[in-house]
TIRO-2110 file (N, C-alpha, C; in Angstrom, 1 decimal):
// TIRO-2110
82.4, 99.1, 125.2, N, 1, A
83.2, 97.9, 125.0, CA, 1, A
82.3, 96.7, 124.5, C, 1, A
82.8, 96.1, 123.3, N, 2, A
82.0, 95.2, 122.8, CA, 2, A
82.5, 93.8, 123.4, C, 2, A
81.6, 92.9, 123.8, N, 3, A
82.0, 91.5, 124.3, CA, 3, A
82.0, 90.5, 123.2, C, 3, A
83.2, 89.8, 123.1, N, 4, A
83.3, 88.7, 122.1, CA, 4, A
83.7, 87.5, 122.7, C, 4, A
82.9, 86.4, 122.4, N, 5, A
83.1, 85.2, 123.2, CA, 5, A
84.3, 84.5, 122.5, C, 5, A
85.2, 83.8, 123.3, N, 6, A
86.4, 83.3, 122.7, CA, 6, A
86.7, 82.0, 123.5, C, 6, A
87.1, 81.0, 122.6, N, 7, A
87.6, 79.7, 123.2, CA, 7, A
89.0, 79.6, 122.8, C, 7, A
89.8, 79.3, 123.9, N, 8, A
91.3, 79.2, 123.6, CA, 8, A
91.7, 77.7, 123.8, C, 8, A
91.9, 77.1, 122.7, N, 9, A
92.2, 75.7, 122.7, CA, 9, A
93.8, 75.5, 122.6, C, 9, A
94.5, 76.6, 122.5, N, 10, A
95.9, 76.6, 122.4, CA, 10, A
96.6, 76.9, 123.8, C, 10, A
97.9, 77.0, 123.8, N, 11, A
98.7, 77.2, 125.0, CA, 11, A
99.1, 78.6, 125.1, C, 11, A
98.6, 79.5, 124.3, N, 12, A
99.1, 80.9, 124.4, CA, 12, A
98.1, 81.8, 125.1, C, 12, A
98.5, 82.9, 125.6, N, 13, A
97.6, 83.8, 126.3, CA, 13, A
96.5, 84.4, 125.2, C, 13, A
95.4, 84.9, 125.8, N, 14, A
94.4, 85.5, 124.9, CA, 14, A
94.9, 86.7, 124.3, C, 14, A
94.4, 87.1, 123.1, N, 15, A
94.9, 88.3, 122.3, CA, 15, A
94.7, 89.4, 123.3, C, 15, A
95.7, 90.4, 123.2, N, 16, A
95.6, 91.5, 124.1, CA, 16, A
96.1, 92.8, 123.3, C, 16, A
95.6, 94.0, 123.7, N, 17, A
96.1, 95.2, 123.2, CA, 17, A
97.5, 95.6, 123.9, C, 17, A
98.4, 96.0, 123.0, N, 18, A
99.7, 96.3, 123.5, CA, 18, A
99.8, 97.6, 124.3, C, 18, A
98.9, 98.5, 124.0, N, 19, A
98.7, 99.8, 124.7, CA, 19, A
97.3, 100.1, 124.9, C, 19, A
96.9, 101.1, 125.6, N, 20, A
95.6, 101.5, 126.0, CA, 20, A
94.9, 102.1, 124.8, C, 20, A
95.6, 102.6, 123.7, N, 21, A
95.0, 103.1, 122.5, CA, 21, A
95.2, 102.3, 121.2, C, 21, A
95.7, 101.1, 121.4, N, 22, A
95.9, 100.2, 120.3, CA, 22, A
94.6, 99.8, 119.7, C, 22, A
94.6, 99.7, 118.3, N, 23, A
93.4, 99.3, 117.6, CA, 23, A
93.4, 97.8, 117.4, C, 23, A
94.6, 97.2, 117.4, N, 24, A
94.8, 95.7, 117.0, CA, 24, A
95.2, 95.0, 118.2, C, 24, A
94.7, 93.7, 118.4, N, 25, A
95.1, 92.8, 119.4, CA, 25, A
96.1, 91.8, 118.8, C, 25, A
97.1, 91.5, 119.5, N, 26, A
98.2, 90.6, 119.0, CA, 26, A
97.8, 89.2, 118.9, C, 26, A
98.0, 88.6, 117.8, N, 27, A
97.6, 87.1, 117.7, CA, 27, A
99.0, 86.4, 117.8, C, 27, A
99.1, 85.3, 118.4, N, 28, A
100.3, 84.5, 118.6, CA, 28, A
100.2, 83.1, 117.9, C, 28, A
101.3, 82.6, 117.5, N, 29, A
101.4, 81.2, 116.8, CA, 29, A
101.3, 80.2, 117.9, C, 29, A
100.2, 79.4, 117.7, N, 30, A
100.0, 78.3, 118.6, CA, 30, A
100.5, 77.0, 118.0, C, 30, A
101.9, 76.9, 118.1, N, 31, A
102.6, 75.7, 117.5, CA, 31, A
103.5, 75.2, 118.5, C, 31, A
103.7, 73.8, 118.3, N, 32, A
104.5, 73.1, 119.4, CA, 32, A
106.0, 73.2, 119.2, C, 32, A
106.4, 73.4, 117.9, N, 33, A
107.8, 73.6, 117.6, CA, 33, A
108.0, 74.7, 116.5, C, 33, A
109.1, 75.2, 116.3, N, 34, A
109.4, 76.3, 115.5, CA, 34, A
109.0, 75.8, 114.0, C, 34, A
108.6, 76.8, 113.2, N, 35, A
108.4, 76.7, 111.7, CA, 35, A
109.4, 77.5, 111.0, C, 35, A
110.0, 77.0, 110.0, N, 36, A
110.8, 77.7, 109.0, CA, 36, A
110.0, 78.2, 107.9, C, 36, A
109.9, 79.5, 107.7, N, 37, A
109.1, 79.9, 106.6, CA, 37, A
110.3, 80.4, 105.5, C, 37, A
110.3, 79.8, 104.4, N, 38, A
111.4, 80.0, 103.4, CA, 38, A
111.0, 81.2, 102.6, C, 38, A
111.9, 81.8, 101.8, N, 39, A
111.5, 82.9, 101.0, CA, 39, A
110.4, 82.6, 100.0, C, 39, A
109.4, 83.4, 99.9, N, 40, A
108.2, 83.3, 99.0, CA, 40, A
107.3, 82.2, 99.5, C, 40, A
107.6, 81.5, 100.6, N, 41, A
106.7, 80.3, 101.0, CA, 41, A
105.6, 81.0, 101.9, C, 41, A
104.4, 80.5, 101.7, N, 42, A
103.2, 80.9, 102.5, CA, 42, A
102.8, 79.7, 103.4, C, 42, A
102.2, 80.0, 104.5, N, 43, A
101.8, 78.9, 105.5, CA, 43, A
100.6, 79.5, 106.4, C, 43, A
99.8, 78.6, 106.6, N, 44, A
98.6, 79.0, 107.6, CA, 44, A
99.1, 78.6, 108.9, C, 44, A
99.2, 79.5, 109.7, N, 45, A
99.8, 79.4, 111.1, CA, 45, A
98.6, 79.4, 112.1, C, 45, A
98.3, 78.4, 112.9, N, 46, A
97.2, 78.3, 113.9, CA, 46, A
97.5, 79.3, 115.0, C, 46, A
96.3, 79.6, 115.5, N, 47, A
96.4, 80.5, 116.8, CA, 47, A
95.8, 79.7, 118.0, C, 47, A
95.0, 78.7, 117.7, N, 48, A
94.3, 78.0, 118.8, CA, 48, A
93.0, 78.7, 119.3, C, 48, A
92.7, 79.7, 118.6, N, 49, A
91.6, 80.7, 119.1, CA, 49, A
90.3, 80.5, 118.2, C, 49, A
89.2, 80.4, 118.8, N, 50, A
87.8, 80.3, 118.2, CA, 50, A
87.0, 81.5, 118.8, C, 50, A
86.4, 82.3, 117.9, N, 51, A
85.7, 83.4, 118.4, CA, 51, A
84.2, 83.4, 117.8, C, 51, A
83.4, 84.1, 118.6, N, 52, A
81.9, 84.4, 118.1, CA, 52, A
81.8, 85.8, 118.2, C, 52, A
81.8, 86.5, 117.0, N, 53, A
81.6, 87.9, 117.0, CA, 53, A
80.1, 88.3, 116.9, C, 53, A
79.7, 89.4, 117.5, N, 54, A
78.3, 89.8, 117.5, CA, 54, A
77.9, 90.1, 116.0, C, 54, A
76.7, 89.9, 115.6, N, 55, A
76.3, 90.3, 114.3, CA, 55, A
76.5, 91.7, 114.0, C, 55, A
77.0, 92.1, 112.8, N, 56, A
77.3, 93.4, 112.5, CA, 56, A
78.7, 93.8, 112.7, C, 56, A
79.5, 92.8, 113.1, N, 57, A
80.9, 93.0, 113.4, CA, 57, A
81.8, 92.0, 112.5, C, 57, A
83.0, 92.4, 112.2, N, 58, A
84.0, 91.6, 111.6, CA, 58, A
85.3, 91.7, 112.4, C, 58, A
86.2, 90.7, 112.1, N, 59, A
87.6, 90.8, 112.7, CA, 59, A
88.5, 90.8, 111.4, C, 59, A
89.4, 91.7, 111.4, N, 60, A
90.3, 91.8, 110.3, CA, 60, A
91.7, 91.3, 110.9, C, 60, A
92.4, 90.3, 110.2, N, 61, A
93.6, 89.9, 110.5, CA, 61, A
94.7, 90.6, 109.6, C, 61, A
95.6, 91.3, 110.3, N, 62, A
96.5, 92.3, 109.6, CA, 62, A
97.9, 92.0, 110.0, C, 62, A
98.9, 92.4, 109.1, N, 63, A
100.3, 92.2, 109.4, CA, 63, A
100.7, 93.0, 110.6, C, 63, A
101.8, 92.6, 111.2, N, 64, A
102.4, 93.4, 112.2, CA, 64, A
103.6, 94.2, 111.5, C, 64, A
103.6, 95.5, 111.8, N, 65, A
104.5, 96.3, 111.0, CA, 65, A
106.0, 96.0, 111.2, C, 65, A
106.3, 95.6, 112.5, N, 66, A
107.7, 95.3, 112.7, CA, 66, A
108.2, 94.0, 112.0, C, 66, A
107.3, 93.0, 111.9, N, 67, A
107.7, 91.8, 111.1, CA, 67, A
107.8, 92.1, 109.6, C, 67, A
106.9, 93.0, 109.1, N, 68, A
107.0, 93.4, 107.7, CA, 68, A
108.2, 94.2, 107.4, C, 68, A
108.6, 95.2, 108.2, N, 69, A
109.7, 96.1, 107.9, CA, 69, A
111.0, 95.2, 108.1, C, 69, A
111.1, 94.6, 109.3, N, 70, A
112.5, 94.0, 109.6, CA, 70, A
112.7, 92.7, 108.9, C, 70, A
111.6, 91.9, 108.5, N, 71, A
111.8, 90.6, 108.1, CA, 71, A
111.0, 90.2, 106.8, C, 71, A
110.3, 91.2, 106.3, N, 72, A
109.5, 91.0, 105.1, CA, 72, A
108.4, 89.9, 105.2, C, 72, A
108.0, 89.8, 106.5, N, 73, A
106.8, 88.8, 106.8, CA, 73, A
105.5, 89.6, 106.8, C, 73, A
104.5, 89.1, 106.1, N, 74, A
103.3, 89.8, 106.1, CA, 74, A
102.1, 88.8, 106.0, C, 74, A
100.9, 89.3, 106.1, N, 75, A
99.6, 88.5, 106.0, CA, 75, A
99.3, 88.5, 104.6, C, 75, A
99.3, 87.4, 103.8, N, 76, A
99.1, 87.2, 102.4, CA, 76, A
97.7, 87.8, 102.0, C, 76, A
96.7, 87.4, 102.7, N, 77, A
95.3, 87.9, 102.3, CA, 77, A
95.0, 89.1, 103.2, C, 77, A
95.8, 90.1, 103.2, N, 78, A
95.6, 91.2, 104.1, CA, 78, A
94.6, 92.2, 103.5, C, 78, A
93.7, 92.6, 104.4, N, 79, A
93.3, 92.0, 105.7, CA, 79, A
92.5, 90.7, 105.5, C, 79, A
92.8, 89.8, 106.3, N, 80, A
91.9, 88.6, 106.3, CA, 80, A
90.7, 88.8, 107.0, C, 80, A
89.5, 88.5, 106.6, N, 81, A
88.3, 88.8, 107.3, CA, 81, A
87.7, 87.6, 108.0, C, 81, A
87.3, 87.9, 109.2, N, 82, A
86.7, 86.8, 109.9, CA, 82, A
85.2, 87.3, 110.1, C, 82, A
84.3, 86.5, 109.5, N, 83, A
82.8, 86.9, 109.6, CA, 83, A
82.2, 86.6, 111.0, C, 83, A
81.1, 87.2, 111.3, N, 84, A
80.4, 87.0, 112.6, CA, 84, A
79.9, 85.5, 112.7, C, 84, A
79.6, 84.9, 111.6, N, 85, A
79.1, 83.5, 111.7, CA, 85, A
80.1, 82.4, 111.5, C, 85, A
81.4, 82.7, 111.5, N, 86, A
82.5, 81.8, 111.3, CA, 86, A
82.8, 81.3, 112.7, C, 86, A
83.0, 79.9, 112.9, N, 87, A
83.2, 79.3, 114.1, CA, 87, A
84.5, 78.5, 114.2, C, 87, A
85.2, 78.5, 113.0, N, 88, A
86.5, 77.7, 112.9, CA, 88, A
87.6, 78.4, 113.6, C, 88, A
88.8, 77.7, 113.6, N, 89, A
89.9, 78.4, 114.3, CA, 89, A
90.4, 79.5, 113.4, C, 89, A
90.9, 80.6, 114.3, N, 90, A
91.4, 81.7, 113.6, CA, 90, A
92.8, 81.4, 113.2, C, 90, A
93.1, 81.3, 111.9, N, 91, A
94.4, 81.0, 111.3, CA, 91, A
95.0, 82.3, 110.6, C, 91, A
96.3, 82.3, 110.5, N, 92, A
97.0, 83.5, 109.9, CA, 92, A
97.7, 83.0, 108.8, C, 92, A
97.5, 83.5, 107.5, N, 93, A
98.2, 83.1, 106.3, CA, 93, A
99.4, 84.0, 106.2, C, 93, A
100.5, 83.5, 106.6, N, 94, A
101.8, 84.3, 106.6, CA, 94, A
102.6, 84.0, 105.3, C, 94, A
103.3, 85.0, 104.7, N, 95, A
104.1, 84.8, 103.6, CA, 95, A
105.5, 85.6, 103.9, C, 95, A
106.5, 84.9, 103.4, N, 96, A
107.8, 85.5, 103.6, CA, 96, A
108.3, 86.1, 102.3, C, 96, A
108.3, 87.5, 102.3, N, 97, A
108.6, 88.2, 101.0, CA, 97, A
110.1, 88.6, 101.0, C, 97, A
110.9, 88.1, 102.0, N, 98, A
112.3, 88.4, 102.0, CA, 98, A
113.1, 87.4, 101.2, C, 98, A
114.4, 87.5, 101.2, N, 99, A
115.3, 86.5, 100.5, CA, 99, A
115.9, 85.6, 101.6, C, 99, A
115.4, 85.6, 102.8, N, 100, A
116.1, 84.8, 103.8, CA, 100, A
115.0, 84.0, 104.6, C, 100, A
115.4, 82.8, 105.1, N, 101, A
114.4, 82.0, 105.9, CA, 101, A
114.1, 82.9, 107.1, C, 101, A
112.8, 82.6, 107.6, N, 102, A
112.3, 83.2, 108.9, CA, 102, A
111.8, 82.1, 109.7, C, 102, A
112.2, 82.2, 111.0, N, 103, A
111.9, 81.2, 112.0, CA, 103, A
110.7, 81.7, 112.8, C, 103, A
109.5, 81.0, 112.7, N, 104, A
108.4, 81.3, 113.6, CA, 104, A
108.5, 80.5, 114.8, C, 104, A
108.5, 81.1, 115.9, N, 105, A
108.7, 80.4, 117.3, CA, 105, A
107.3, 80.3, 117.9, C, 105, A
107.2, 79.2, 118.7, N, 106, A
105.9, 79.0, 119.4, CA, 106, A
105.6, 80.3, 120.3, C, 106, A
104.4, 80.7, 120.2, N, 107, A
104.0, 81.9, 121.0, CA, 107, A
104.3, 83.2, 120.4, C, 107, A
105.1, 83.3, 119.3, N, 108, A
105.5, 84.5, 118.7, CA, 108, A
104.3, 85.3, 118.2, C, 108, A
104.3, 86.6, 118.4, N, 109, A
103.3, 87.5, 117.9, CA, 109, A
103.5, 87.6, 116.4, C, 109, A
102.5, 87.1, 115.6, N, 110, A
102.6, 86.9, 114.2, CA, 110, A
101.6, 87.8, 113.3, C, 110, A
100.6, 88.4, 114.0, N, 111, A
99.7, 89.3, 113.3, CA, 111, A
98.9, 90.1, 114.3, C, 111, A
98.0, 91.0, 113.9, N, 112, A
97.1, 91.7, 114.7, CA, 112, A
95.8, 91.5, 114.2, C, 112, A
94.7, 91.6, 115.1, N, 113, A
93.3, 91.5, 114.8, CA, 113, A
92.7, 92.7, 115.2, C, 113, A
91.9, 93.3, 114.3, N, 114, A
91.1, 94.5, 114.6, CA, 114, A
89.7, 94.1, 114.5, C, 114, A
88.8, 94.3, 115.4, N, 115, A
87.4, 94.0, 115.4, CA, 115, A
86.7, 95.4, 115.1, C, 115, A
85.8, 95.4, 114.1, N, 116, A
85.2, 96.5, 113.6, CA, 116, A
83.7, 96.3, 113.3, C, 116, A
82.9, 97.3, 113.4, N, 117, A
81.5, 97.3, 113.0, CA, 117, A
81.5, 97.5, 111.4, C, 117, A
80.5, 96.8, 110.8, N, 118, A
80.4, 96.9, 109.4, CA, 118, A
78.9, 97.0, 109.0, C, 118, A
78.6, 97.4, 107.8, N, 119, A
77.3, 97.4, 107.3, CA, 119, A
77.1, 96.5, 106.1, C, 119, A
76.0, 95.9, 105.9, N, 120, A
75.7, 95.1, 104.7, CA, 120, A
75.0, 96.1, 103.8, C, 120, A
75.1, 95.9, 102.4, N, 121, A
74.5, 96.8, 101.5, CA, 121, A
73.5, 96.1, 100.7, C, 121, A
72.6, 96.8, 100.1, N, 122, A
71.7, 96.2, 99.1, CA, 122, A
71.9, 97.0, 97.8, C, 122, A
72.4, 96.4, 96.7, N, 123, A
72.6, 97.2, 95.5, CA, 123, A
71.3, 97.6, 94.9, C, 123, A
71.4, 98.9, 94.4, N, 124, A
70.2, 99.4, 93.7, CA, 124, A
70.5, 99.6, 92.2, C, 124, A
70.1, 98.8, 91.3, N, 125, A
70.5, 99.0, 89.9, CA, 125, A
69.9, 100.4, 89.4, C, 125, A
70.8, 101.1, 88.7, N, 126, A
70.4, 102.3, 88.0, CA, 126, A
71.1, 102.4, 86.7, C, 126, A
70.7, 103.3, 85.8, N, 127, A
71.2, 103.4, 84.5, CA, 127, A
72.5, 104.3, 84.5, C, 127, A
72.7, 105.2, 85.4, N, 128, A
73.9, 106.0, 85.5, CA, 128, A
74.1, 106.5, 86.9, C, 128, A
75.3, 107.0, 87.2, N, 129, A
75.7, 107.5, 88.5, CA, 129, A
75.7, 109.0, 88.4, C, 129, A
75.5, 109.6, 89.6, N, 130, A
75.7, 111.1, 89.7, CA, 130, A
77.1, 111.5, 89.4, C, 130, A
77.3, 112.7, 88.9, N, 131, A
78.7, 113.2, 88.5, CA, 131, A
79.4, 113.7, 89.8, C, 131, A
80.7, 113.5, 89.7, N, 132, A
81.5, 114.1, 90.9, CA, 132, A
82.8, 114.8, 90.2, C, 132, A
83.5, 115.5, 91.1, N, 133, A
84.6, 116.2, 90.5, CA, 133, A
85.7, 115.3, 89.9, C, 133, A
85.8, 114.1, 90.5, N, 134, A
86.8, 113.1, 90.1, CA, 134, A
86.3, 112.4, 88.9, C, 134, A
85.0, 112.1, 88.9, N, 135, A
84.5, 111.3, 87.7, CA, 135, A
85.0, 109.9, 87.7, C, 135, A
85.5, 109.4, 86.5, N, 136, A
86.0, 108.1, 86.4, CA, 136, A
87.5, 108.0, 86.4, C, 136, A
88.1, 109.1, 87.0, N, 137, A
89.5, 109.0, 87.1, CA, 137, A
90.0, 107.8, 87.9, C, 137, A
90.9, 107.1, 87.4, N, 138, A
91.4, 105.8, 88.0, CA, 138, A
92.5, 106.0, 89.0, C, 138, A
93.3, 104.8, 89.2, N, 139, A
94.3, 104.8, 90.1, CA, 139, A
95.4, 105.8, 89.8, C, 139, A
95.8, 106.6, 90.8, N, 140, A
96.9, 107.6, 90.5, CA, 140, A
96.4, 108.8, 89.9, C, 140, A
95.1, 109.0, 89.7, N, 141, A
94.4, 110.0, 89.0, CA, 141, A
94.7, 111.5, 89.7, C, 141, A
94.8, 111.4, 91.0, N, 142, A
95.0, 112.6, 91.8, CA, 142, A
96.5, 113.0, 92.0, C, 142, A
97.4, 112.3, 91.5, N, 143, A
98.8, 112.7, 91.5, CA, 143, A
99.7, 111.6, 92.0, C, 143, A
101.0, 111.9, 92.0, N, 144, A
102.0, 110.9, 92.4, CA, 144, A
102.0, 110.5, 93.9, C, 144, A
101.9, 111.4, 94.7, N, 145, A
102.0, 111.1, 96.2, CA, 145, A
100.7, 110.8, 96.8, C, 145, A
END
């Protein structure tokens, strides 16, 4: 289990896993009153949370599938990346892709956060790359499905 330092300046519970095998922690809207998110409107929604990830880790802010399917609400910069050296408030950029207004209530679960290990790379300039079966085949190259 990786330890992550967290400061909760909001009035909501700390992020928690919904089940014992969940990958994502639920993030809640730390707002004092409801927000109306109109069709195609985007808004940065505060969580009241500040985290300090260990070096070599990132947190990804991802949409909640239920909000996406039922209401067309998603995280616009999905996944949003929180770097280990970021110390500002965790915010969620929500967008309403439906044709109806959506009401964000105080404390509502608006996104999920997945903490994962990552590597940094060093690019090695070369004149050409080794051959593969796929080669330079682009998007959709391997079929419809």
